[in-house]
N, C-alpha and C positions, 0 to 999 in steps of 0.2 A: 409444476408447483415447486418453486425454489426452496421454500421452507418445508423441510421434510416432516416436521412434527406439528404442522399447522393445525390439524384437527384436534390435537391435544391442547393446543394453546387457545383455541377459539371457544371461550366459555361465556362470551357476551357478544352482542351485536357491535359494540364499540371496539372490542378487540379484533373482531373479524375485519372491520373497516381499516383499523390501524395496520394490520398485517397486509392487507391488499395494497395500501399505499407504499409500504416498505418493499413489497415484491415488485411493484411497478418501477421503483428506483433501481432495484437489482437487475431486473430484466433489461433495462435501458442501456446498461453498461457492459452487456455480454460481449466478450472479446471478438468472437466470430462476427457478430452483428456490426461492431465498430469497424472492423477491417473491411467488410463488404460495403459499408456505407462510404468509406473514404478512399479505397483503392480500386482502380480499374485498369485493365490493359486493353488498349485499342491499337491493333496492329503492332507497331514497335514502340508505342508511346505508353509509358506508365504514368498514370495520373494519381496523385496523392493529394487530397484536398484541393487547394488552388495551385499546386505546383505540378509540373510535368517533366518527364525525363525521356529523351529520345535514346532508347536502348541501343540503337545502331551506333551511337557515339562512343559506347563503352566496349572494351575488350571482353570483360566478363562481369557478372553480377554475383555478389556474395551476400550472405546474411549472417548476422550475429544477433541473438535474442537472449535477453536475461530478465528474470523476474517471474512473478506469478502469472502474468499473461503470456509468457514467452512461448509455451507449447501450443496453445490455441492459435496465437497470432501466426506462428511459423507454419502451422498446417495450412492456414488460409492463404498466406502470402505465397507459399510454395505452390498451392493449387492455382493461384492467379497467374504466377510467373511461368509455371510449367518449364519448358525447355530453356527459357531465358535464364534460369537460375543455375549457377555452376555448383555451389555447395554452401553449407552453412554449419554453424555450431549453436546449439540451443542449451541454455542453462535454466532448468525448470525445477519446480517442486516434484513433478511427476515424471515417471518414466514414460517413454512413448517412442513411436517410430514415425519419422517424417522422411519422405523420399529426398535423397541427396544431402541429408543433414545428419550430423552426429548429435544425439540428444543425451544430455547428462542430468541425472537426478541429483539435486542439491539439497542441503539442509537449510532450514530457516526456523527461527530467527538467528540461531547461533551458527556462525561459519564453521567449517570443518576441513579436514584434509581432502575429503571428497570434493568439496567446492574448489579447493586449490588445484587439484588435478584437472577438473573441468575447465577452470580458468586458463590453465596452461594451453589447453587445446584451442581456446578462443584466441589467445595471444599468438599462437602459431599461425592461425588463419590470417589474423590481422597483419602480421609481419610478411605474409606472402602476397598481399594485394599490391598492385602497382598503380602508377599515376593515371592509367587509362581504364581503371576498373571503377565500378560503382559498388559501394558497400552500404547495405541497408542494415541499420541497427535498431532493434526494438528494445526499448527501455521501459520497465514497469516496476511497481512496488515489490520489494524483496530483493531487488537487484544488488543492493549494497552488501547483503549477506552472501548472496550466491556468487557474485563476481569478486573473487578474493585472491589477492597476491600480497601478503603482508611484507612490510618493509622493516627489516631488522628487528622482528618480533615474531614469536611463535604464534601459530594459529590459535592455540588455546589461550595465550595471553591476550591476543587481540579480541577474542570472544569475551574474555573477562572484562576488558576495558569497556566494550559496548554494553555489557550487562550492568556494570556499575553506573554508567551514564543513564541508561534507561530507568533503572530502579531508583535513581536519585532525582528523577523528574526533568532531565535534560530535554530540550526541544529537539525536534527532528533536524533542525538546522545546526544546532550545536553538535549533535551526535554525528551527523554526516561530515561536518567540518573536521572533526577528529579522524573519522574514518579515512577521509581523503589524504590526510597527511601521514597516515600509517599504511599507505597502499602504493602499489606499483601500477595499478590499473584504473583508479578512480580520479576524479577531478581533471578530466580532459586527457588522461593518458591513453585512452583508446584511440582518440584522434591522432595523438602523437605517434602511436604504433602504426596506424594505417596510413599516415602521411606518405605521399601526396595524393592518395586516392580521393575520389569524390564520395562524400558520406551524406546520407540522409537518415536522420534519427527520428523514429516514430515513438512518440511519448504517450504513455498511459500514466497520468499523474495521480499519485497518492498523496501529494503535498498540497494542502489547501491554498497556499499562496501561488502555486504553479511556478515556483522558483526552479528553473531548469537545472541549475547547478546543484540543487539539493535532491532532486528525484533520482533515486538509485545512485546518489553521490556524483551525478553529472559526468559519466565516463567520456562523453564527447563534447562537453561544454567547457569553454575557457573559464577557469576558476579564479576568483578574485580574493579568496581567503588566503591566509598566510600561515606559516609555521608558528608565528607569534600568537595569532588568534587561537590556533589549535592548542598551544601550550597554555594559554589563559583559561580555556575551557577545562582542560585537565586539572589545572590548579583550583579552579572554582569549585569543582566537585570532589577535590582531593582524591583523584583516581589512583595516583601512584602510592599515596599514603595508605589507602584502603587495601590495595592489592600487594603492598610491600614490594613494589617494583623499583628497580634503579631508574635513573632518568631515561625517558624514552627518546630514541632518535626519531626525528620527524623528517619527512621528505617533502621538499617544496614542489608544488604542482607546476606544470609547464605554463609559462607566461608569454612565450613567443607567439605572436599573432599568426605567423605563417601556417601553424598547424591547424588553424580553424577557418582559413579563407574559403575552403571548399566543403565546409560543413553546413548543412541546413537542418534545423530542428522544426518538426511539425507536431504540434500538440493534437492528439486524436481524441482524447477523452479526459475529463476531470469531473469533480463532484457536481458541477453545474448541470451536467447531462442527467445525472440521477435526480437532482433536486427538481429540475424542470418536469421530469416524468412524474415525480411525486406531487408536484403542484397540480398538474393536470388531473391525476387520479383523485386527489382530495377534492378538487372542484367538482368533478363528476359525481362524487358521493355527497355533494351538497354542503361542504364546509367552506367557510371563509378561510383563506390561506395567507400565512405570513412566513417568509423566510427570515428567520432571526439572524442567521449568520452563515456565510459560506466558508468562514475561517475561524471556527469555534476553537478556542484554546482555554486552558486553565485546568485546575485540579478537578479530576473527574467527579469525585463525590460532591463537589460544590456546584459544578456546572449544571447538573440535572435539576437541582433546587431552583436555580435561576430561571431555567426554561419553564418550570412549572409555575413560577410566580408571574412570568410574562404572558402566559396563555390566557385566552379569553373564551367565553362561551361560544359554542358552535364553530370552533376554529381548529385548524390544523397548523400547529407551529412547527416549522421545520428548521433543521440546522445540519451542517456538515463540518467536519474538521477533525482535529486530533487532540484529545485532551491528554493529560499526564497523570500518572499514578505514583505517589511516593510510597514505595514498598517498605513497610516496617514489620509486617508479619510474615508468616511462612506458608500462607495459603495459596490457592490457585485461582486464576481468573485474569481477565483483561480489563482495559479501561472502559469498555462499553458496559460490561456487567457491573463494574464498580460504580459507574455513573448512575445506573438504575438502583442499585442497592443503597447507595448513599442518599437517595431521594424518597425512599418508601414512606417515611413519616409525613412527607409534604404532599402526597397525593390526595386529591379530593375524590369524592364518590363518582363524579362525572368525568374522570380523566383516565387516560391510558398513556403510559410512557414506554417508548421503545428506543433502544440504542443498539446498533448492529455494525460490525465490521464487514465491509463489502467484499473482503476476501474469504469470508466464511470461517475465520479463525480469530477469536478474541482471546489469544494466549491460552487456549483450551479447546476442547471439542465443541464448545458452543460458539456461535457467531456473535451472540449478544444475548439480550434478555428483554422481556416484556413484563410490565407490572401494572397493577391497579390496586384498589383497596382490598381486593380478594387475596392478593399476595400475602399481605400481613396476616389475614385471617387464617390462611393455610399454614403460615409459619407458626402462629399461636397454637393451632391444632396439633402441631408436631413438637411443641415446646422448643421452638427455635428462636433464639434471640438474634435478630439481624445485626445488632450493634456489635455483638461478639464476632460475627463473621466479617463485618466491615473492618473492625480493628485488626483482624488477622489477614486482611487482604484476601479473603477466601470467598469471593463472590460466586465462583463456579459451583462450589459445593452447596452453597445456600440455594441457588436457583435449581440445582439438580434435585435437591430434596423437596422443594415446593413445586417443581414441575414447570417452571417458567423460563428455562433456558431455551434459546432458539437454535435449532439444528438445521444447517444447510449442507454440511460437508464443505470441503475446499471448493472455492469458486474461482474461475479463471479471470478474475477481475480484481481491481483494487483501486478505489478512489478515496481511501481513508474511511472514516466512520460517518454513519447517518443517524440522526436523532429525530424523534417525532414525539410531540405531545398532542394527543387528540382529545379535545374537550367537547362534550355534547352540550 
């Protein structure tokens, strides 16, 4: 059972069915499952999806893994490769032990000196590989924060820049464009460091558009953004004015095609995998199913209302994506909880609304939230005004008080957010 407090949340048959649909989505993107479905070793041939690599052609095989899926993926890849793997470096949220690999626990969402030190270890490995080596890179959500080597800026200043952009409602593409040009490792620079080795990058996408250059800021992808574009984003959100920083120096990402000739990118999982599992589960439960969007964007508190308005009787309306929150208050919570909180007054008696972050962390200890008309009744019984919590961006404390926050703990997966409106 992936939802730890499921028994507490199941106060109706419709809620029970909604959580079963959500859990089907979460189970489908389990990192260990994804690795074993996509990687096999037969004699000296490593098969990854439709690609294959004759390991006899390479001197040594190395691994670098970053992001929320890094630890689980590295464990499974190490087990599959066995003696074929020389060594590796893993940047993860959790501490752990993996044979032949150095594992570093990193902070997220804010980068730290801890992350910088771990990144140096990854850089050292990359600089040691040669033209006859094979480098496997695992990239997943959270990698932008964990893989950190600031360019002419302190780590605390870089963290502040990211925080201002996120709280101002910048898109993930805008945020990571700036990150790439304030970094020595993002935007294709890992490929530059490892050149001329052969690189295969395995991607766990948390970006709805599957823009490979945006996922974890594209460390092995040739970047087409420029310093000028990054500067325009900083100006748009008045970042330097807010932080009272002098003009930031930006670093242009590598544009020479030679660094990328021997790089292959393989997308292993994205939100479509979760949505397909949810479609199947909802159908099995007797609901008509519609996928409203695989790339849902917009202001969180408004998006939920739109989903409720679009839903029909006896239907499961599904969506995936990444909304934004304009932070004006001092409360706690993430975009999933804010989406649900902002939609409470629009819920009908025959509806349940769920929004959840697939990594198990919606900027708080909750992965997301569930609500129906009973949520407002519980709030009224506790003399809670949901509008006050919404104004203060304090969705976490609201759902904590009414008991409708979803608890999963950290999950080794991340394909952005999943949303569900279930209507009887």
